[in-house]
C-alpha positions in Angstrom: -3.2 -31.0 9.9 -0.5 -32.6 12.0 0.8 -31.2 15.3 4.1 -30.1 13.6 2.2 -28.0 11.1 0.1 -26.4 13.8 3.2 -25.5 15.8 4.9 -24.1 12.8 1.8 -22.0 11.9 1.5 -20.8 15.5 5.2 -19.8 15.5 4.7 -17.8 12.3 1.7 -16.0 13.7 3.6 -15.2 16.9 6.5 -13.7 14.9 4.1 -11.6 12.9 2.4 -10.3 16.1 5.8 -9.5 17.7 7.3 -7.7 14.7 4.7 -6.9 12.0 6.1 -4.9 9.1 3.2 -2.8 7.9 2.9 0.3 5.7 0.7 3.4 6.1 0.8 6.8 4.5 3.0 7.8 7.4 5.6 5.2 6.8 9.1 6.5 6.3 11.6 5.6 3.5 13.2 3.2 6.0 9.9 1.6 6.8 9.3 1.0 3.1 12.7 -0.6 2.7 12.1 -2.8 5.7 8.8 -3.8 4.3 10.2 -4.8 0.9 13.0 -6.7 2.5 10.6 -8.6 4.9 8.5 -9.6 1.9 11.5 -11.0 0.1 11.7 -8.6 -2.9 14.8 -8.6 -5.0 17.6 -6.1 -4.3 16.6 -4.4 -7.6 13.1 -3.7 -6.4 14.3 -2.6 -3.0 16.8 -0.1 -4.7 14.1 1.0 -7.1 11.8 2.1 -4.3 14.5 3.1 -1.7 13.6 6.8 -1.9 9.9 6.4 -1.5 7.8 6.8 1.7 4.5 5.1 2.4 2.3 7.7 0.8 4.4 7.8 -2.4 4.4 4.0 -2.6 0.6 4.0 -2.1 0.2 6.5 -4.9 1.5 4.0 -7.5 -0.6 1.4 -9.3 -0.1 -2.0 -10.8 1.0 -0.7 -14.1 3.6 1.4 -12.4 4.9 -1.5 -10.4 5.0 -3.7 -13.5 6.8 -1.0 -15.5 9.5 -0.6 -12.8 9.8 -4.2 -11.5 8.8 -6.4 -14.3 5.5 -8.3 -14.6 6.0 -10.9 -11.9 7.4 -8.8 -9.1 5.2 -5.9 -10.1 2.0 -7.9 -9.7 3.4 -9.3 -6.4 4.3 -5.8 -5.1 0.9 -4.5 -6.1 -0.8 -7.2 -4.2 1.2 -6.5 -1.0 0.6 -2.8 -1.3 -3.2 -3.3 -1.8 -3.2 -5.4 1.4 -1.4 -2.7 3.3 -3.8 0.0 2.0 -6.7 -2.1 3.1 -5.3 -2.8 6.6 -4.7 0.9 7.3 -8.0 2.1 5.8 -6.4 3.9 2.9 -9.1 3.0 0.4 -11.8 4.4 2.7 -9.8 7.7 3.1 -9.5 8.1 -0.6 -13.2 7.3 -1.2 -14.2 9.9 1.5 -11.9 12.5 -0.1 -13.4 11.8 -3.5 -16.9 12.3 -2.2 -15.9 15.6 -0.5 -14.2 16.8 -3.7 -17.2 15.7 -5.8 -19.6 17.7 -3.5 -17.4 20.8 -3.7 -17.2 20.5 -7.5 -21.0 20.3 -7.7 -21.4 23.3 -5.4 -18.9 25.3 -7.4 -20.7 24.4 -10.7 -24.1 25.5 -9.2 -22.6 28.8 -8.0 -21.0 29.5 -11.4 -24.3 28.7 -13.2 -26.3 30.9 -10.9 -24.0 33.8 -11.7 -24.4 33.5 -15.4 
């Protein structure tokens, strides 16, 4: 790698540290719009999701993105959203919630069976 490339890479990292555009479930509609703009999505995609907050965007899946954005941008958006989910621990939160709900379901089923 040449010196010029290292300097350019370092500059990109510095800009990312200074002003990272990240999403969480607490992200506002404005945050989502800024995120989509920062990632270079088309105006159509930005307008399509301009009313969604972070939690609403996180609730969508690849099929939804492809349906609303077309295959190419849908796949790209899904990748970016998955990265954001991972960075903020969203997957862990949903897995923990699923475990809690599963335990409650099992407990309820046991209580119902014992009453019969």
